[in-house]
MARDOSE-886169 format. One line per 4 residues: their letters; for each residue y, x, z of N, C-alpha, C. Coordinates in steps of 0.001 Angstrom, whole numbers, plus 500000, padded with zeros to 6 digits. Last residue first. Layout:
<rs>
A) Y/X/Z/Y/X/Z/Y/X/Z | ... $
</rs>
This chain:
<rs>
YGKK) 524909/473140/529692/523598/473208/529996/522852/472034/530689 | 527879/473123/529994/527131/472217/529013/525451/472397/529068 | 528139/475473/531992/528427/473964/532178/527647/473133/531109 | 527709/477485/530316/526545/477177/531221/526574/475651/531547 $
SERI) 530362/477919/528887/528934/477768/528247/527561/477260/529096 | 532179/478605/531175/532177/477114/530321/530758/476959/529884 | 531257/481050/531634/530797/479862/532427/530975/478581/532173 | 531692/482351/529203/530148/482366/529841/530217/481197/530926 $
ETLI) 534477/481904/529382/533689/481621/528315/531999/481241/528502 | 535104/483464/531568/535467/482238/531685/534697/481168/530561 | 534150/486010/530938/533969/485511/531815/534152/484233/532025 | 536183/486504/528754/535137/486189/528533/534081/485660/529530 $
ELYS) 538644/486402/530262/538139/485492/529151/536869/485213/529023 | 538154/488803/531659/538521/487349/532449/537888/486399/531424 | 538166/490919/529855/537058/490532/530920/536834/489143/531274 | 540641/490582/529205/539749/490354/527850/538368/490137/528743 $
QYRA) 541657/491414/530947/541877/489939/530859/541025/489789/529776 | 541039/494057/531355/540710/493036/532175/540846/491707/532243 | 542576/495330/528889/541036/495046/529012/540673/494342/530167 | 545274/494664/530036/544704/494106/528617/543005/493971/528711 $
QSIL) 545277/496758/531924/545525/495165/532288/544804/494244/531008 | 542670/499182/532091/543984/498575/531408/544101/497216/531840 | 542349/501121/535095/541726/500333/533978/543150/499461/533393 | 544243/503032/536429/542556/503371/535896/542449/502792/534846 $
GSAI) 546344/501588/537411/546384/502366/536366/545229/502690/535547 | 546427/500313/539725/547022/501767/539934/546646/502574/538483 | 545701/498102/539345/546698/498220/539983/547384/499633/539855 | 543041/498667/538610/543875/497894/537336/545415/498160/538414 $
AQKV) 541966/499478/540954/541982/500150/539952/542894/499687/538873 | 542064/496964/542331/542743/497928/542794/542819/499168/541915 | 540307/495610/540990/541620/495102/540762/542317/496386/541383 | 537671/497015/541376/538431/497060/540182/539645/496390/540096 $
GCQP) 537358/496900/544196/537933/498344/543743/538238/498265/542205 | 538359/494173/546043/537996/494581/544586/538219/495992/544347 | 538912/492679/548366/538477/494060/548405/538022/494443/547361 | 537669/489592/547397/538635/490442/548284/537964/491991/548246 $
EKYH) 537407/488181/544411/536748/488364/545782/538053/489312/546492 | 538163/486559/541908/538983/486521/543170/538457/486761/544379 | 536982/488805/540066/537605/487709/539916/538648/487032/541077 | 534993/490725/540171/535947/490938/540104/537166/490072/539530 $
LCTS) 532639/489852/541295/532748/489440/539684/534129/490092/539272 | 530412/491227/543809/531658/491051/543320/531628/490753/541561 | 528008/491756/545089/528285/490645/544166/529334/490441/543423 | 528551/493901/546772/527630/494143/545372/527599/492952/544584 $
FKCT) 531846/494158/548039/530758/493023/547876/530117/493374/546530 | 533651/496227/547741/533270/495735/549162/531927/495267/548965 | 533579/498407/544858/533813/497221/545339/533146/496731/546856 | 532751/500773/543762/533613/500681/544898/533978/499861/545301 $
PAIR) 531178/499697/541307/530155/500057/542747/531351/500285/543979 | 533203/499457/539454/532419/498706/540282/531970/498747/541093 | 533696/501569/537928/534526/501335/538954/533896/500241/540230 | 532066/501372/535517/532157/502910/536226/533147/502329/537706 $
AIDP) 532715/498975/534745/531595/499122/535136/531249/500491/536410 | 535001/499155/533513/534622/498361/534776/533719/498737/535350 | 534462/500950/531292/535811/501247/531940/535570/500138/533516 | 532659/499579/529844/532124/500669/530557/533113/501082/531469 $
FYDM) 531712/496659/529673/532806/496993/529938/532341/498405/530985 | 528668/495757/530366/529177/495745/528802/530593/496155/528683 | 528838/495024/533162/527997/496287/532408/528221/496590/530844 | 530046/492911/533555/530722/494275/533912/530006/495460/533133 $
LHAE) 528232/490889/533187/529242/491194/532070/529592/492304/531895 | 526557/489853/534656/526099/491186/533807/527139/491553/533462 | 527195/487555/536231/527033/489047/537009/526405/490300/536114 | 526568/486239/533688/528023/486268/534267/528304/487599/535199 $
EIDN) 524486/487000/531534/524582/486631/532559/525951/487077/533273 | 524626/486690/527983/524972/487250/529274/525067/486449/530586 | 524124/484847/525737/523266/485718/526179/523102/486701/527556 | 526415/483463/525216/525309/482700/525823/524342/483583/526249 $
FETF) 528693/484237/523773/528575/485392/524552/527277/484819/525831 | 530042/484509/520202/529424/483792/521616/528663/484709/522724 | 532677/484931/518278/531542/484979/519083/531076/484355/520413 | 534564/483831/515066/534160/483920/516615/532718/484550/516895 $
SFGP) 534640/484600/512763/536026/484037/512953/536043/483823/514600 | 533731/487655/510649/533408/486682/511858/534536/486125/512192 | 532242/488254/507712/533600/488290/508490/533117/487290/509624 | 529172/489323/506265/529963/488206/506533/531226/488424/507770 $
TDVV) 529080/493119/506187/528566/491592/506645/529750/490793/506479 | 527453/495670/504592/528755/494909/504710/528303/493504/505015 | 526146/498378/505651/525790/497151/505654/527482/496049/505780 | 524708/501641/504349/525562/500750/505042/525512/499357/504903 $
FGGG) 522184/504222/504723/522527/502683/504227/523923/502445/504996 | 521172/507449/503694/521581/506389/504823/522159/504940/504007 | 521878/510144/501808/521139/509465/502533/521750/508330/503301 | 523653/510633/499369/523259/511885/500425/521934/511369/501383 $
TVPL) 525593/507683/498750/525393/509023/498318/524647/510119/499661 | 524110/504877/500250/525037/505782/500618/524599/507363/499669 | 522914/501439/499587/522725/502656/499905/523821/503916/499636 | 523289/498827/501540/523911/499535/500596/523355/500708/500918 $
LEAF) 521837/495547/502694/522084/497331/502746/522435/497496/501421 | 523869/492633/503497/523161/493741/502650/523072/495176/502600 | 524212/489586/504532/524164/490738/504787/523300/491739/503563 | 526545/487307/502495/525176/487838/502981/525077/489087/503452 $
RTTH) 528936/487267/501646/528346/486220/501651/526779/486422/502448 | 532226/488346/501554/530830/488812/501704/530029/487810/502367 | 534815/487309/501846/534422/487885/501003/532844/488202/500656 | 536783/485007/503594/535351/485670/503352/534856/486095/502263 $
KGRG) 540100/485698/503687/539116/485523/503250/537715/485940/503535 | 541952/486721/506566/541273/487198/505170/540276/485977/505038 | 544620/485355/508232/543404/486162/508249/542821/486015/506561 | 546947/483593/508341/546972/484538/508627/545723/485299/509193 $
IKHS) 547220/481295/506791/546685/481056/508091/546239/482408/508430 | 548902/481712/504812/549265/480305/505473/548678/480391/506559 | 548357/484307/503465/549877/483937/504807/549952/483040/505362 | 545501/485645/503985/546075/484411/503515/547569/484514/504160 $
VEGT) 544618/488796/502535/545123/488134/503678/545598/486625/503066 | 542502/489198/500054/543722/489247/500127/543772/488622/501614 | 539203/490932/499355/540180/489362/499798/541162/489637/500282 | 536984/491998/497378/537843/492370/498166/538667/490888/498293 $
MLEL) 533167/492801/496446/534599/491955/496628/535561/491989/497432 | 532442/496237/495725/532265/494794/496772/533696/494004/496604 | 531929/498418/494384/532764/497021/493751/532212/495948/494333 | 530301/500662/494213/529707/499932/494906/530502/498206/494328 $
GPQI) 532052/502737/493438/530730/502374/492247/530063/500824/493226 | 532063/504936/496357/532731/504660/494676/531178/503796/493645 | 531786/504979/499170/530944/504967/498009/531501/504061/496898 | 534430/504437/500280/533307/505352/501121/532120/505810/499826 $
ANLI) 535922/502618/498930/535961/503868/499117/535386/504600/499848 | 533733/500331/499378/534418/500907/498457/534724/502124/498266 | 534337/500666/502568/532942/500674/501878/533094/500959/500306 | 537029/499462/502722/536589/500805/503252/535335/501188/502487 $
TSKG) 536789/497212/501233/537822/497914/500968/537097/499298/501390 | 535461/495385/503402/534815/495937/501833/535470/496749/501120 | 537126/495579/505347/535411/496182/505549/534922/496764/504070 | 539144/494418/505986/539689/495618/505178/537739/496237/504953 $
AGSP) 539996/492467/507606/539947/493822/508176/540128/495031/507286 | 539645/490130/506618/540981/490509/506423/540985/492061/507074 | 537884/488922/509315/538029/488497/508113/539337/489421/507711 | 536367/490966/512109/537222/489924/511579/537410/489586/510019 $
GAFV) 533383/492914/511529/534726/492846/512005/535409/491521/511568 | 531224/495567/510806/531186/494564/511384/532839/494428/511884 | 528770/497595/509117/530332/497536/509538/530613/496387/509859 | 525831/499057/510513/526705/498055/510360/528180/498093/510228 $
TIKD) 523992/501728/508977/525545/501563/509673/525915/499918/509292 | 521439/503621/509159/521636/502554/508931/522977/502082/509847 | 521752/507019/508614/521445/506408/509459/522011/505198/508614 | 522403/509553/506770/521007/509200/507563/521076/508342/508452 $
FLLL) 525571/509582/507339/524595/510411/507145/523587/510017/507343 | 528129/508863/508284/526960/507498/508187/525767/508231/507583 | 530201/510291/509308/529215/509534/510515/527834/508555/509935 | 530915/511106/506710/529865/512032/507797/529476/511365/508607 $
RLAH) 532624/508828/506418/531537/509081/505428/530751/509921/506262 | 534910/509500/508320/534115/508247/508256/532817/508508/507919 | 535985/511648/506865/535610/511700/508171/534447/510757/508655 | 536775/510738/504724/535953/511739/504675/535208/511646/505853 $
IGLG) 538910/508768/505037/537540/508146/504910/536594/509428/504796 | 541157/509417/506225/540116/509445/507389/538599/509002/506524 | 542885/507894/503646/542849/508407/504687/542251/508494/505568 | 542888/506183/501213/542041/507224/501339/542124/508353/502405 $
QKAS) 544712/504211/500763/545217/505967/500468/544230/506792/500768 | 542840/502427/501384/543557/501859/499941/544411/503243/499633 | 542044/503039/503729/541033/502580/502958/541810/502990/501570 | 543147/504732/506285/543709/503709/505419/542686/504054/504137 $
VTLV) 542128/504963/509534/541933/505271/508306/542678/504450/507601 | 541110/506274/512692/541950/505696/512002/542151/506020/510424 | 538302/505886/514940/538640/506749/513677/539719/505741/513103 | 537011/506655/518118/537912/505632/517339/538419/506432/515986 $
KYGI) 534256/506349/520467/534778/507204/519388/535668/506114/518500 | 535157/505595/523592/534640/504959/522651/534873/506115/521287 | 535471/505841/526161/534527/506501/525895/534022/506251/524456 | 537840/505486/527348/536594/504731/527830/535717/505098/527536 $
QEYL) 539565/506835/525715/539603/507145/527454/538040/506312/527838 | 539229/505830/523512/539039/507056/523474/538635/507510/525340 | 541182/503183/524105/539545/503300/523966/538736/504296/523809 | 543306/504521/524388/543013/503516/525128/541595/503416/525575 $
EALK) 544034/505833/521744/544009/506641/523052/543228/505826/524397 | 544223/504071/519949/543150/504936/520036/542982/505463/521035 | 546600/502652/520891/545620/502103/520823/544428/502857/521265 | 548570/504946/520857/548213/504513/521643/546661/503428/522124 $
AVSD) 548152/504994/517780/548004/506264/518246/547415/505755/520153 | 549680/502533/517025/548395/502841/516952/547668/503593/517294 | 552058/503116/517961/550933/501694/518338/549743/502110/518227 | 553157/505117/516438/552911/505285/517814/551724/504178/518743 $
TDSL) 552964/503936/513806/552215/505479/514357/551651/505230/515618 | 552591/500917/512657/553560/502158/513223/552526/502924/513723 | 551328/500789/509246/551325/500261/510891/552615/501189/511074 | 550305/501050/506744/550897/499649/506942/551655/499722/508532 $
DIKN) 548543/503057/507333/549447/503336/506104/550737/502399/506398 | 546381/501964/508369/547394/502711/509189/548593/502964/508272 | 544225/500310/507594/545635/499843/507466/546762/500470/507930 | 541583/500295/510449/542179/500695/509272/543373/499878/508864 $
ICLV) 540020/501886/512688/541268/500760/512497/542041/501431/511466 | 536580/501694/514172/537448/501655/512883/538885/501080/512828 | 534586/502519/516535/535921/501594/516495/536830/502404/515441 | 531388/502791/516483/532408/503576/516189/533589/502438/516123 $
IELE) 528458/502867/518819/529391/502286/518084/530450/503245/518028 | 524981/502657/519144/526124/503455/519017/527249/502683/518324 | 523748/499766/520642/523813/500411/519591/524974/501651/519745 | 523024/497362/522300/522697/498598/522539/522743/499855/521490 $
SLEA) 523584/494933/522134/522630/495476/521024/522311/496803/521423 | 525944/494766/524254/524538/494133/524288/523536/494528/523428 | 527814/496387/522457/527232/496926/523550/525801/495904/524234 | 528539/494385/520512/527954/495793/520033/526968/496487/521239 $
IVLF) 529460/492643/522322/528507/492262/521436/527379/493443/520810 | 531817/494045/523369/530824/493460/524176/529439/493317/523433 | 533160/494496/520763/532476/495759/521950/531758/495312/522664 | 534010/492228/520451/533097/492501/519418/532438/493882/520192 $
KDVL) 535710/491381/522494/534997/490738/522363/533654/491161/521305 | 538033/493750/522048/536873/493960/523435/535750/492920/523198 | 538656/492867/519677/538017/493943/519790/537243/494035/520979 | 540175/490315/520671/539064/490267/519661/538299/491593/519820 $
ATNI) 542204/491492/522322/541041/490623/523028/539751/490229/522119 | 543830/492652/520535/542877/493405/521510/541805/492947/522294 | 544045/492401/517368/544197/491398/518714/542889/492034/519189 | 546100/493620/514785/545184/493716/515640/545436/493122/516909 $
NPNV) 547581/491280/512095/547912/492280/513351/546677/492392/514271 | 545628/491361/508890/546486/490565/510274/546533/491666/511223 | 548309/493149/509461/547894/492116/508140/546601/491669/508215 | 547455/496166/510899/548530/495363/510815/547910/494423/509745 $
AAFT) 545351/497323/511537/546032/497853/512513/547179/496400/511998 | 541981/495873/511289/543123/496422/510701/544463/496617/511703 | 538923/497202/512342/540005/496098/512522/540968/496501/511672 | 535548/497208/512600/536436/497578/511983/537689/496455/511969 $
LVVQ) 532787/499051/514236/533566/497651/514394/534733/498018/513499 | 529722/500207/512880/531169/500232/512846/532318/498919/513213 | 527366/500530/514688/527879/499800/514231/529403/500367/514440 | 523675/502794/514303/525361/502323/514939/526133/501179/513921 $
DVNA) 521406/501540/513453/521693/502971/514165/522825/502633/514988 | 518910/498977/512788/520806/499623/512816/520857/500659/513576 | 516768/497617/512421/516649/498979/512634/517984/499827/512310 | 518011/494705/511311/517000/495213/511950/517054/496672/511563 $
VMPR) 520657/491942/511720/520008/493003/510695/519025/493692/511572 | 522876/489351/512150/521075/489832/512200/520694/490560/511226 | 526079/490376/513108/524653/489878/512393/523436/490131/512550 | 524195/489741/515767/525218/489000/515186/526019/490030/514260 $
KLMS) 521989/491323/516887/521591/489839/516551/523089/489083/515856 | 520426/494050/515507/521557/493700/515900/521716/491755/515892 | 517822/495901/517060/517770/494560/515982/519334/494063/516491 | 515451/498607/516251/516545/497861/516829/516787/496560/516346 $
RRPR) 512578/499298/515563/513569/500268/516295/514622/499592/517074 | 509962/497293/514694/511717/497227/514880/512179/498534/515826 | 507258/497576/513013/507768/497384/514375/509556/497870/514022 | 506892/496175/509584/506471/497569/510986/507303/497335/511809 $
IEEI) 504907/493958/508283/506331/494126/508721/506224/495040/509818 | 502821/493767/505405/503020/494236/506522/504570/494538/506652 | 503042/492855/502565/501828/492804/503488/501944/492826/504733 | 505055/491212/500224/504743/492236/501457/503518/491591/502016 $
VGKD) 504446/491821/496958/504176/490556/498241/504269/491757/499304 | 506270/491947/494015/505284/492313/494814/505694/491133/495844 | 507949/493425/490746/507570/492346/491658/506203/492641/492664 | 508122/495267/488623/509352/494981/489531/508936/493832/490441 $
PGTL) 505622/495114/487555/506458/496065/487147/507450/496209/488287 | 503444/493213/489874/503899/493377/488592/504929/494506/488216 | 502583/493259/492274/502154/492439/491548/502512/492327/490181 | 501886/495822/494631/502616/495515/493420/501750/494400/493032 $
TYTV) 502459/495520/498421/501554/495503/497230/502303/494977/496031 | 504151/496932/501067/503970/495687/500071/502830/496433/499021 | 505362/496996/504172/504768/497639/503421/504217/496698/502382 | 508769/497841/505566/507723/496997/505237/506586/497648/504309 $
EDGV) 511253/497485/507785/510654/498447/507186/509213/497592/507052 | 514289/495803/507761/513291/495757/508475/512403/496736/507167 | 516853/495326/506516/516917/496318/507276/515555/496439/507923 | 516820/491769/506773/517538/492948/506001/517529/494215/507218 $
LLSF) 513829/490411/508626/515718/490731/508077/515741/491692/507356 | 511928/487473/508738/512215/489060/508018/513566/489322/507787 | 510656/485789/511412/512055/485634/510808/512466/487459/510033 | 508060/483836/511019/508278/485371/511303/509728/485130/510534 $
REKK) 506129/481552/511013/507765/481602/511222/508741/482727/511514 | 503828/481667/510413/504178/482394/511876/505610/481870/512313 | 503965/480742/508122/503118/480241/509221/504018/480207/510209 | 505054/483017/506664/505576/481985/506505/505238/480618/507703 $
FRGR) 503091/484641/506882/504354/484952/507829/505276/483586/507731 | 500875/484232/505664/500841/484020/506915/501823/484152/507650 | 501513/484293/502857/501595/482957/503663/501640/482934/504936 | 503832/487136/502371/502324/486422/502615/502535/485187/503287 $
LNCA) 507310/486852/500316/506323/486922/501785/504854/486616/501718 | 507682/488519/497322/507315/487578/498355/506673/487359/499830 | 509937/490810/496501/509169/490664/496991/508910/489074/497370 | 511569/493133/494142/511719/491679/494601/510497/490962/495183 $
IIKG) 512300/496563/494323/511172/495448/494208/511447/494241/494866 | 514158/499137/493112/514264/498021/493954/513166/496844/493423 | 513161/502537/493685/513401/501612/492908/513549/500137/493728 | 513546/505044/495262/514702/504577/494201/514535/503289/493106 $
GSQI) 511626/504359/496775/511518/505361/495844/512165/505397/494797 | 512081/501182/497470/511240/502064/497507/511202/503229/496784 | 513835/498473/498805/513969/499880/498075/513018/500666/498468 | 513234/494836/498159/512891/496269/499011/513257/497105/498201 $
YYYS) 514168/491809/498599/514547/492997/497823/514196/494355/498262 | 512852/488986/498916/513332/489699/499787/512943/491173/498734 | 513704/485539/498170/513277/486454/497867/513738/487986/498486 | 514929/483113/498723/513565/483485/499207/512785/484466/498885 $
NYAK) 517509/483856/497837/516924/483058/497279/515362/482741/497393 | 517637/487084/499293/518371/486024/498564/517443/485061/497884 | 518342/490123/501268/517328/488770/501105/517764/487646/500571 | 517884/493321/501171/518858/492074/500528/517831/490922/500877 $
VVIG) 516479/495512/501628/517983/496018/501381/519099/494359/501294 | 513896/496407/503561/514404/495462/502995/516055/495500/503016 | 511969/499845/502414/513050/499038/503092/513769/497652/502415 | 508856/500289/502145/509823/500282/501680/510953/499777/502482 $
KLM) 505129/501557/500838/506540/501108/501842/507867/501241/501201 | 502408/500395/499311/503734/501146/499090/504380/500865/500397 | 498870/500835/500117/500096/500162/499951/500895/501185/500132 $
</rs>
């Protein structure tokens, strides 16, 4: 049997890249009966039924799985935001970071459109997240600034590009790998965000080795999988300070003698980050009420 990786799923076919070829495959009936969800990024074995057609025989164990968007065997996620047009929203950045932390992936924060932005404000934002421990890259896809540094991070890895619509993910990928010719969309002046130009997740090969994934733009995220007591675990800056709270059950909300709130007052934790934490905590509590 032959081996390959699922690079696209479309119209009940799974497109497998194997040895420089793309093979359109169906699933064996037993997988359909088991309602197994085969994902882009899954490694499989298959048999040929024609020159460029085949049947998937086995789905190999996954190393990882990103839930939003659903992609298997991802090594890292590049969370992509525009510095302007639409203006960067730190609360949304923090929500995406929590989802990425939940998936236990390496995280790169990419800030695009720096050619249109105020240099000082971008530098302060980058410094905030670098101090927390995140790798931050600032780029201009249209001018090619920072693209080489970003390309070096992609070598021999499966990398998901995720972020809100209008951030320029497709433009960045076109700059990284000329010839992809992904559809790009201008930001709507009426609604203040980009049009969705990506309709489904797809693995795109990068010259030299590795794949990138352009994913549909997100307009919201959900946190139903997180218990409120564990939310702090996905905020590294808060998790570091949490042991200094008097009570081990402290949620850093209204509890007395809270080390996290003391750290905010002294400037060790950003007030904006804490507000993001409280917003997500509220969302989790509200979602639990619905059950």
